[in-house]
Residue frames as a rotation matrix with the C-alpha (Angstrom) as fourth column:
MET 1
0.747 -0.658 0.099 -10.69
0.550 0.694 0.465 2.29
-0.374 -0.293 0.880 3.60
ARG 2
0.701 -0.641 -0.313 -7.25
-0.682 -0.731 -0.031 3.92
-0.209 0.235 -0.949 3.36
ILE 3
0.813 -0.499 0.300 -4.59
0.558 0.815 -0.157 2.10
-0.166 0.295 0.941 1.26
ALA 4
0.400 -0.831 -0.387 -0.85
-0.607 -0.556 0.568 2.97
-0.687 0.008 -0.726 1.12
ILE 5
0.889 -0.176 0.423 1.04
0.417 0.696 -0.585 2.02
-0.191 0.696 0.692 -2.04
PRO 6
0.068 -0.918 -0.391 4.80
0.024 -0.390 0.920 2.55
-0.997 -0.072 -0.004 -2.20
ILE 7
0.916 0.289 0.277 5.49
0.271 0.064 -0.961 3.83
-0.295 0.955 -0.020 -5.68
SER 8
-0.176 -0.976 -0.127 8.49
0.229 -0.166 0.959 4.12
-0.957 0.139 0.253 -8.00
GLY 9
-0.967 -0.012 -0.253 7.60
-0.234 -0.336 0.912 6.02
-0.096 0.942 0.322 -11.15
ASP 10
-0.233 0.932 -0.278 4.46
-0.922 -0.121 0.369 4.55
0.310 0.342 0.887 -12.55
TRP 11
-0.056 0.081 -0.995 4.88
-0.012 0.997 0.082 1.13
0.998 0.017 -0.055 -10.82
ILE 12
0.963 0.231 0.135 4.30
-0.170 0.140 0.975 -0.25
0.207 -0.963 0.174 -7.34
ALA 13
0.247 -0.942 0.225 7.77
-0.953 -0.278 -0.119 0.00
0.175 -0.185 -0.967 -5.76
PRO 14
0.031 -0.256 -0.966 9.72
-0.343 0.905 -0.251 -3.22
0.939 0.339 -0.060 -5.75
VAL 15
-0.283 -0.211 -0.935 10.41
0.758 0.548 -0.353 -3.18
0.587 -0.810 0.005 -1.99
PHE 16
0.677 0.661 0.324 8.50
0.340 -0.671 0.658 -1.16
0.652 -0.336 -0.680 0.52
ASP 17
0.603 -0.464 -0.649 11.42
0.738 0.015 0.674 -1.03
-0.303 -0.886 0.352 2.87
GLU 18
-0.472 -0.877 -0.090 13.32
0.734 -0.447 0.512 1.15
-0.489 0.176 0.855 0.56
ALA 19
0.084 0.629 0.773 10.48
0.932 -0.323 0.162 3.15
0.352 0.707 -0.614 -0.95
THR 20
-0.807 -0.400 -0.434 10.64
0.529 -0.817 -0.231 7.00
-0.262 -0.416 0.871 -0.80
ARG 21
-0.755 0.655 -0.039 7.10
-0.608 -0.676 0.415 7.75
0.246 0.337 0.909 -2.14
LEU 22
-0.800 0.577 0.162 3.74
0.417 0.730 -0.542 6.69
-0.431 -0.367 -0.825 -1.02
LEU 23
-0.690 0.712 0.130 0.45
-0.296 -0.441 0.848 6.98
0.661 0.546 0.515 -2.79
ILE 24
-0.867 0.494 0.069 -2.46
0.002 0.142 -0.990 7.21
-0.499 -0.858 -0.124 -0.29
VAL 25
-0.727 0.673 -0.134 -5.83
-0.161 0.022 0.987 6.04
0.667 0.739 0.092 -1.69
ASP 26
-0.679 0.666 0.308 -9.20
-0.376 0.044 -0.926 6.48
-0.630 -0.745 0.220 0.02
ILE 27
-0.776 0.525 -0.351 -11.91
-0.180 0.349 0.920 4.18
0.605 0.776 -0.176 -1.27
GLY 28
-0.744 0.627 0.231 -15.41
-0.260 0.048 -0.965 3.63
-0.616 -0.777 0.127 -0.31
PRO 29
-0.402 0.666 0.629 -18.72
0.812 0.576 -0.091 2.28
-0.423 0.474 -0.772 -1.65
GLY 30
0.519 0.815 0.258 -20.24
0.835 -0.419 -0.356 4.52
-0.182 0.400 -0.898 -4.30
ARG 31
0.894 -0.242 -0.378 -17.44
-0.276 -0.960 -0.038 6.97
-0.353 0.138 -0.925 -4.75
ARG 32
0.725 -0.684 -0.082 -14.34
0.038 0.158 -0.987 7.29
0.687 0.712 0.141 -6.95
PRO 33
0.332 -0.726 -0.602 -10.87
0.943 0.232 0.239 6.59
-0.034 -0.647 0.761 -5.16
GLU 34
0.952 -0.227 0.205 -9.28
-0.239 -0.971 0.034 9.77
0.191 -0.081 -0.978 -3.89
GLN 35
0.543 -0.814 -0.205 -5.49
0.824 0.564 -0.059 9.80
0.164 -0.137 0.977 -3.94
SER 36
0.875 -0.453 0.170 -2.61
-0.471 -0.878 0.082 11.84
0.112 -0.151 -0.982 -2.68
GLU 37
0.574 -0.764 -0.296 1.13
0.512 0.616 -0.598 11.28
0.639 0.191 0.745 -2.91
LEU 38
0.859 -0.314 0.404 3.67
-0.502 -0.670 0.546 12.10
0.100 -0.672 -0.734 -0.18
PRO 39
-0.034 -0.973 -0.228 7.32
-0.566 0.206 -0.798 11.52
0.824 0.102 -0.558 0.53
THR 40
0.983 0.157 0.094 8.38
-0.160 0.489 0.858 8.97
0.088 -0.858 0.506 2.99
PHE 41
0.246 -0.967 0.068 11.74
-0.919 -0.255 -0.300 8.19
0.307 0.012 -0.952 4.38
VAL 42
0.205 -0.219 -0.954 13.66
0.034 0.976 -0.217 4.98
0.978 0.012 0.207 4.98
ARG 43
-0.006 -0.087 0.996 13.46
-0.925 -0.378 -0.039 4.32
0.380 -0.922 -0.078 8.74
PRO 44
-0.927 -0.255 0.275 13.75
-0.361 0.807 -0.467 1.56
-0.103 -0.532 -0.840 11.26
PRO 45
-0.684 0.701 -0.202 10.70
0.356 0.563 0.746 -0.87
0.636 0.438 -0.635 10.88
ASP 46
-0.290 0.604 -0.742 8.91
0.926 -0.020 -0.378 0.36
-0.243 -0.797 -0.553 14.04
GLN 47
-0.501 0.047 -0.864 9.04
0.002 -0.998 -0.056 3.89
-0.865 -0.030 0.501 12.80
ARG 48
-0.940 0.191 -0.282 7.84
-0.294 -0.037 0.955 2.92
0.172 0.981 0.091 9.36
ALA 49
-0.531 0.762 -0.372 4.94
0.717 0.637 0.282 1.01
0.452 -0.116 -0.884 10.83
ALA 50
-0.256 0.388 -0.885 4.09
0.711 -0.545 -0.444 3.95
-0.655 -0.743 -0.136 13.17
GLU 51
-0.847 -0.089 -0.524 4.13
-0.252 -0.802 0.542 6.26
-0.469 0.591 0.657 10.06
LEU 52
-0.790 0.585 -0.186 1.47
0.097 0.418 0.903 4.14
0.606 0.695 -0.387 8.30
GLU 53
-0.218 0.733 -0.644 -0.71
0.968 0.246 -0.048 4.09
0.123 -0.634 -0.763 11.52
SER 54
-0.540 -0.022 -0.842 -0.34
0.337 -0.922 -0.192 7.83
-0.771 -0.387 0.505 11.88
LEU 55
-0.902 0.200 -0.382 -1.70
-0.430 -0.468 0.772 8.22
-0.024 0.861 0.509 8.35
GLY 56
-0.123 0.936 0.331 -4.67
-0.732 0.140 -0.667 6.03
-0.670 -0.324 0.668 9.11
VAL 57
-0.410 -0.184 -0.893 -3.72
-0.841 0.456 0.292 3.32
0.353 0.871 -0.342 6.79
ASP 58
0.515 0.656 0.551 -5.87
-0.752 0.655 -0.077 0.21
-0.411 -0.375 0.831 6.77
MET 59
0.813 -0.145 0.564 -3.95
0.330 0.913 -0.240 -1.75
-0.480 0.381 0.790 4.14
LEU 60
0.015 -0.871 -0.491 -0.47
-0.627 -0.391 0.674 -1.69
-0.779 0.298 -0.552 2.57
VAL 61
0.923 0.158 0.350 -0.29
0.200 0.581 -0.789 -2.98
-0.328 0.799 0.504 -1.09
CYS 62
0.315 -0.907 -0.280 3.33
-0.738 -0.419 0.529 -3.47
-0.597 0.040 -0.801 -2.04
ASP 63
0.577 -0.185 -0.795 5.46
-0.607 0.554 -0.570 -5.57
0.546 0.811 0.208 -4.48
GLY 64
0.146 -0.580 -0.801 7.81
0.453 0.759 -0.467 -6.79
0.879 -0.295 0.374 -1.75
ILE 65
0.474 -0.055 0.879 8.58
-0.717 -0.603 0.349 -6.26
0.511 -0.796 -0.326 2.00
SER 66
-0.588 -0.766 -0.258 10.81
-0.376 0.541 -0.752 -7.76
0.716 -0.346 -0.606 4.49
ASP 67
0.061 0.602 -0.796 9.25
0.582 0.627 0.518 -10.26
0.811 -0.494 -0.312 7.00
ARG 68
-0.590 -0.294 -0.752 10.46
0.807 -0.253 -0.534 -8.05
-0.033 -0.922 0.387 9.94
LEU 69
-0.970 0.241 -0.041 8.75
-0.244 -0.956 0.165 -4.90
0.001 0.170 0.986 8.54
ALA 70
-0.380 0.869 -0.318 5.58
-0.226 0.247 0.942 -6.77
0.897 0.430 0.103 7.68
ARG 71
-0.201 0.276 -0.940 5.37
0.838 0.545 -0.019 -8.11
0.507 -0.792 -0.341 11.29
PHE 72
-0.833 -0.101 -0.543 5.69
0.402 -0.785 -0.471 -4.56
-0.379 -0.611 0.695 12.71
ILE 73
-0.817 0.566 -0.115 2.92
-0.549 -0.700 0.456 -3.32
0.177 0.435 0.883 10.43
ARG 74
-0.222 0.729 -0.647 0.60
0.145 0.681 0.718 -6.24
0.964 0.066 -0.257 10.98
ALA 75
-0.519 -0.093 -0.850 1.15
0.835 0.156 -0.528 -5.70
0.181 -0.983 -0.003 14.82
ARG 76
-0.914 0.158 -0.374 -0.42
-0.042 -0.953 -0.300 -2.24
-0.404 -0.258 0.878 14.28
GLY 77
-0.099 0.968 0.230 -3.58
0.223 0.247 -0.943 -3.77
-0.970 -0.042 -0.240 12.73
ILE 78
0.196 0.132 -0.972 -2.68
-0.821 -0.519 -0.236 -2.91
-0.536 0.844 0.006 9.13
GLU 79
0.722 0.146 0.676 -3.14
0.182 0.903 -0.389 -5.61
-0.667 0.405 0.625 6.49
VAL 80
-0.166 -0.826 -0.539 -0.25
-0.634 -0.329 0.700 -6.27
-0.755 0.458 -0.469 4.20
ARG 81
0.781 0.460 0.423 -0.87
0.099 0.578 -0.810 -7.33
-0.617 0.674 0.405 0.55
VAL 82
-0.376 -0.918 -0.128 1.82
-0.094 -0.100 0.991 -8.22
-0.922 0.384 -0.049 -1.91
SER 83
0.821 0.571 0.019 0.94
0.019 0.005 -1.000 -7.51
-0.571 0.821 -0.007 -5.56
LEU 84
0.020 -0.908 0.419 3.51
0.518 0.368 0.772 -8.55
-0.855 0.201 0.478 -8.09
LYS 85
-0.761 -0.649 -0.002 4.85
0.363 -0.428 0.828 -6.14
-0.538 0.629 0.561 -10.60
ARG 86
0.131 0.904 0.406 1.81
0.989 -0.089 -0.119 -4.08
-0.072 0.417 -0.906 -11.36
ALA 87
-0.698 -0.244 0.673 1.42
0.395 -0.916 0.078 -0.45
0.597 0.320 0.735 -12.67
VAL 88
-0.860 0.373 -0.347 -0.26
0.147 -0.471 -0.870 2.00
-0.488 -0.799 0.351 -10.34
THR 89
-0.579 0.696 -0.424 -2.67
-0.815 -0.514 0.269 2.89
-0.031 0.501 0.865 -13.11
ASP 90
-0.529 0.401 -0.748 -3.75
-0.151 0.823 0.548 -0.62
0.835 0.403 -0.375 -13.37
LEU 91
-0.714 0.201 -0.671 -4.52
0.695 0.322 -0.643 -0.71
0.087 -0.925 -0.370 -9.65
MET 92
-0.805 0.390 -0.447 -6.29
-0.163 -0.870 -0.465 2.65
-0.571 -0.301 0.764 -9.76
SER 93
-0.569 0.597 -0.565 -8.46
-0.714 -0.020 0.699 1.60
0.407 0.802 0.438 -12.64
PHE 94
-0.568 0.306 -0.764 -9.41
0.268 0.947 0.179 -1.50
0.778 -0.103 -0.620 -10.85
LEU 95
-0.751 0.210 -0.626 -10.37
0.616 -0.115 -0.779 0.36
-0.236 -0.971 -0.043 -7.75
ALA 96
-0.824 0.413 -0.389 -12.27
-0.518 -0.827 0.219 3.01
-0.232 0.382 0.895 -9.80
ASP 97
-0.443 0.649 -0.619 -14.44
-0.434 0.449 0.781 0.15
0.784 0.615 0.082 -11.05
GLU 98
0.208 0.581 0.787 -15.46
-0.964 -0.017 0.267 -0.63
0.168 -0.813 0.557 -7.45
HIS 99
0.403 -0.105 -0.909 -13.66
-0.107 0.981 -0.161 -4.01
0.909 0.162 0.384 -7.31
SER 100
0.954 -0.129 0.270 -12.57
-0.252 0.141 0.957 -5.55
-0.161 -0.982 0.102 -4.09
LEU 101
0.067 -0.998 -0.019 -8.87
-0.992 -0.065 -0.107 -5.83
0.106 0.026 -0.994 -3.47
ASN 102
0.041 -0.041 0.998 -9.64
-0.371 0.927 0.054 -9.54
-0.928 -0.373 0.023 -2.68
ASP 103
0.835 0.323 0.446 -10.05
0.274 0.460 -0.845 -9.88
-0.478 0.827 0.295 -6.58
TRP 104
0.671 -0.644 -0.367 -6.75
-0.741 -0.576 -0.345 -8.11
0.010 0.503 -0.864 -7.38
GLN 105
0.851 -0.336 0.404 -4.43
0.313 0.942 0.125 -10.74
-0.422 0.020 0.906 -8.80
PRO 106
0.151 -0.140 -0.978 -1.78
0.553 0.832 -0.034 -11.83
0.819 -0.536 0.203 -8.16
ALA 107
0.105 -0.137 0.985 -1.88
-0.711 -0.702 -0.022 -10.81
0.695 -0.698 -0.171 -4.55
VAL 108
-0.100 -0.143 -0.985 -0.87
0.546 0.819 -0.174 -12.55
0.832 -0.555 -0.004 -1.39
THR 109
0.771 0.348 0.533 -1.92
-0.314 -0.519 0.795 -11.62
0.553 -0.780 -0.291 2.19
MET 110
-0.383 -0.878 -0.287 1.22
0.048 0.292 -0.955 -11.68
0.922 -0.380 -0.070 4.49
């Protein structure tokens, strides 16, 4: 599974719509998460969603997102999860222990 996490410093970025950096995390059974960071640009929602799709993202984990952008992303088959005020290192430690994102709290599927 490939997860995109907008980041701001050491934290999940407050609003995906305005984020300028993405952490891409590849996870799978029996292996440690692999991650890479890349710049992203503020664009119209359809282009932002297309960017995630072109990166092969299965799930977006963010701190906040506009309803309009979330709709565009979900329309491309990408799950959107909102995780409130978490440090990226907390999430990476959680994934490294092979936990499911379904157990990541607090989180809401949009």
